[in-house]
N, C-alpha and C positions, 0 to 999 in steps of 0.2 A: 284792123291789125293792132291799132293803139289799144283798143279795148282788151284784146287777147293778151298783149304783153303786160298790161296793168294787172289783169286778173292773175297771170302767172306769178308776178312779183308778190301780189297780195297773198296768194295761197302759200308761197314759200315762207313768208314771214309776215303774219297779220299784224304784229306789233310795229315792226319797223316801217311797213308800208301801209299803215292804217289810213293815210290820207293820200295815197298814190293816185286815186281817181280824180282828185281835185287838182293834181299837179299839172302844170302846162308843159308837157314834154312831147317831143315828136318821136317817131319810130326809132330813129337812130340813137337818140339819147336813152330810150328804154332798152334797146338792144345792148348798149354799152353797160347799162346798169345790171342787166341780167348776167352778162358775161363776167363782170367783176364779182357779182355775188356768188356765182357758181364755180369760179376758177379754182378754188382750193377745197371744194366739197365733193363728196361722193353722193350722187343723187339718183333717184328714180323719178322720172316725170312722165305722167300719162296725159296725152292730148287726145281727147275723145271726139270722134265723129268728124274726121277731116273730109272736106268736100272738093278741094281743088289743089292741083300741084303747085300753083303759084304761091298759095298760102304757105305750104311747107317749105318752099325755097327760101322764103323770108324768115320763117320761124326757126329753121335749123341753124341760122347764123348765131342764135343765142346760145347754142349748145356745142361749143367747141370741145374736142376730146382733150380732157385734162389728165388722161392716163391713170385715173383713180377707179376705174371700173364702173363708171356711171352708165346709166341706160335711159333711153327715151322710148316709150311705147306709144304707138299710134293706133287708133281704131278708125276704120273707114268701112263704108258699104260698097266702095268702088274699087275693083281689082287693080286698075291701072295706077291708082294713087298709092296703093300698097307697094307696087313695084318702084314707083318714083321715090318713095321714102327710103329705099334701100341704098345707102351710099357706100357700102363696102361688102365684101364677100362674107363677112361674119354676120351680117344682118339676116334675120329670120322672119319669114312670113308664115303666120299661123292662120290657116284657112278654117274658119268655123264651119263645122259640118252640121247638116240638118239632123233633126231627130230621126231615129230609125222608125220603121213602120210600127213596130211594137210599142215603142215609147210614145209615138204620136197618138196611137189608138188609146193607150193608157191615159194620157193627158186629156184627150178628147172625151172619153167616156166618164172619167172621174168628175169632170165639170158638169156633165149633163145628167147622169143617172144617180139616184140616191145611193148611199153607201151600201154595198153588198149586192145591188141589183145589176142585171146584165142587159145588154142591148137586145131589144126584141129582134127576132129573126127577120121580120119584114123591113127593118131599118138598117140592117147590116150592109146591103149593097150600096145604098145611097150614102151611108157613112164612109164607106171605102172611097167612093168617088169624091166626096168632100175633102177627105184627108189627102187624096192624091193632088187636089188643086191647092191645098195649103202647103205642099212641098216640104213638110217637116219644119216649118218656121213656127216656133212656139207662139209668137204674138198672133199670127194668123189663126192658129188652131184654137187658142183660148178665146179669141174674139168671136169666131163663128160658134164655138161651143156655148158661149155665154148667151148668144141669141136663141139657141135651141133649148137652153136650160129652163126649167120651170121654177117659178117663185111662188111662195105662199105655202100654206099648210097642206094643200091637197097633193102637191108635187106631181101633177098630171103630165105625162109625157106628151109633147106636142105631136099632132097628127103627121102622117107621112107626107101629105101634100105640102105642109110647111117646110119640111126638110127638102123636098124637091124644089120648092121656090127659092130657098137659100142656095142650093146647088146651082140653079140656073142663073142666079144673079151674080155669082162670083166671077163669071167670065172664064178666061183661059187659066186663071190662077197663077200660082208661083212655080209650078212644076215644069212648065214648058217655056222656060226662059223668061219668066215673069220678072219685072223690075220693081223698084221702089214705087213706081206709078201703080202697078198692080196691087201692091200692098196697100196703098192709099185707097184703092177701089174697095178692097175687102173691109177696111176700116170705115169707109163711107157707108157701106151697107149697114153696119152696126149703128152708125149715127142716124140714118134714115129710119131704122127700126124703132127708134125711141118715140115715146109720146111727145107731143109738142112742148109741154112744160119742161121736160127733161132736156130736149134739144136746146132750148134757150139757156138753161142752167149750165149745160156742158159748153156751149159756145162762149159763155161768159168767161170760162177759164183761159181764153186766149189773152186776157189782160195780164196774165202772170208770165214772167220770163221762164225760159227753159230751166229745168231742174229746181225751180223755186219750191220751197216747202210751204204749202198752203195750209194754214191753220183751219181746221174744220169749222169751229165756231165763228171765226171771222168770215169765212166764205158764206156760211148760212145767213149771217146778218147782212152781208152784201147782197145776196139774192133777195132777201126780204126788202131791203131798202130800194132795190130796183123794181119791186113789184112782181118778181118772178114766182113767188110762193103765194098761192091763192088758197083760201080755205077758212076764212074767218078773220076777225079783227083782234083777237086776243093774242098778245105776243107769245105766250107760252105755247098756244096751239100752232101758231105760225112756225115757231122754232122747231117743234116736234115734227111738223110736216116737212120742214127743210131738212131735218135729219134723215127722214125717210127718202128724200131725193138723193142725198149724199150716199146713203147706203145702197140705193138701187144702182147708181152709177158705179159704185165699187163692185157690186155683184155682177154687173155687166163687163167688168174689167176695163172700163173706160177711164177710170182713175185708179191710182195705186195707193191704197191706204197705208199709213205708217204711224209710228209712235202710239202703239196700243197701250191702254191702261190695264189695270188688274181685271176689269170686267170685260175685256176684249174689245172695247170701243176704240176706234182710231181717233187720234188727236189731230191728225193732219193728213194730207195726201200730196202726191206728185202726179204729174201727167207725163206719160211716155212721150219721148221726143217726136215719134212718128204720129202719134195722136195729136200732139200740139201743132205739128206742121199742118195737119188736116184742118184743125180748128182755126188756125191763123188764116189759112187760105180761104175758108168759108167766111170768116169774119170780114176779110177784105171784100169779097164778092158781095156780101150783104150790107156793107158799110156799118157793121156792128161795132167794131172797135178800130181806132186808128192808133198804131203803136209807134212811139218815138223812143229809140234806145241809144241815142247819141251818135250812131253811125249810119242809120238808115231809117226810113219811115215807111210804114206799110202803104201809105197813100198820101199824095201831096195835099196837105190840109189847106193850103192857101187857095186851092182851086176846087175844093169840094166841101160838102157839108158833113161834119162828123158828129156822130151821136155820143161817142165816148173817146177820151184820150187816155192812153196808158203810157206814162213816162217810166221807162225801165232802165235799170242800171245793174250790172252784175254784182256790185259790191255795196249797194245802198238799198234802202227800203223802197218798195214799189209805191208809186203815187198814181191814183186813177181818178179821173174827173169825168163825171157824167154831164153831158151837154145837151141842151134842148135841141131836138132834131130839126127844128125849123129855123134855127139861127146859125149863121155862118161863123166859123171859128178862125181867128187869125192869131198865130203865135210868133213872137220874136224870140229866137233862141240864141 
C-alpha cells in the first residue's frame, strides 16, 4: 500500500513529489498527504487492475468527496470487487462486453490470412470452435491467431492438423465460465509453441516491472550479454539476430511494440500484464529471476540459490544483477 500511495502522489505532481519514494512515511502520513493535496482540486484518478476489496477500503480513504465533481475510476477483472467499490447509488459499473462473433472472426482472420484472402472452407469449422473457446476476449483471439499465422515470404497456411492440435490444447476455454486461470492456459500454449531460444528471451522480460517501457536496443544488448543470442561472434551480426528475435516476439503478440520511427521500427516495447503474470510465475518455478520490489519478493533469497536479482521500483530505474548459479546470494536490505 505504501508503494501505491507514493506512486499516486508522484503521478499527481512529479515535481513536488520527485523524491517521495525515498521519504520515510507510513500509510497514515501518505493518506493525509493525499487528502490535503486533493481537498481543493477537481480530479479524475484511474486505479487500474484492483485485485482485492481490502485494498480498496484503504485506498478510498484518500479520496474524500470535496463536492467539486471529482471522480475515481477503478478497473478490475473480478465482479465482486466492482460491487465493493460502489459506495453510493450514483456509482456506475460498466461491464466490458466481449467481441461479437463477427468482430471476433474479423480480428482472427485478419491476423492469420494475407490481406484479401479468405479462410479455406476446410478450416472454417475448426476456426469457429477456436473462436467459441476464446469467448470474444481480444487477447485470447490474437494470441491463438498469432500461433496459426505464417511468417516469412511464402505465407503458407498451416495445415488443418495444426489447427486441430491448437483447439485441443485450449481446454474448456473462456466461453464456459473460464477464469483468469484459463486465460493463463491460453497464453502458456503460445509460450510453449516458441522455439527454445525465444522462450528464454521472453522469460527474461520478467525482470522488468509492470507497464515498464523497455527500450528495444537495451533489451537486445541485455540478451546478448546473457548469451541468449547465438549465431556468431561479430557484434553487428549478433545485434541483427537479436532484432529478429524482438520482431518475432512482436509478431506473435507476446510483446507490444511502441515508439515507432519513420521507418516503422519499434523503439521500445511493453508486456501485457497477463503475459507478465505468466512469465513471472514461470520465472519463479524455474528459478530464472528473483524479484525484489520493496514490498515483496518472488522467492526467499536467503534460503535459495538465485540466478538473477531484479530490484524494481515504480518510480526509479530498474537494476538487474546476474548471479552465478552455483553461488548462494545473501542480501541485507
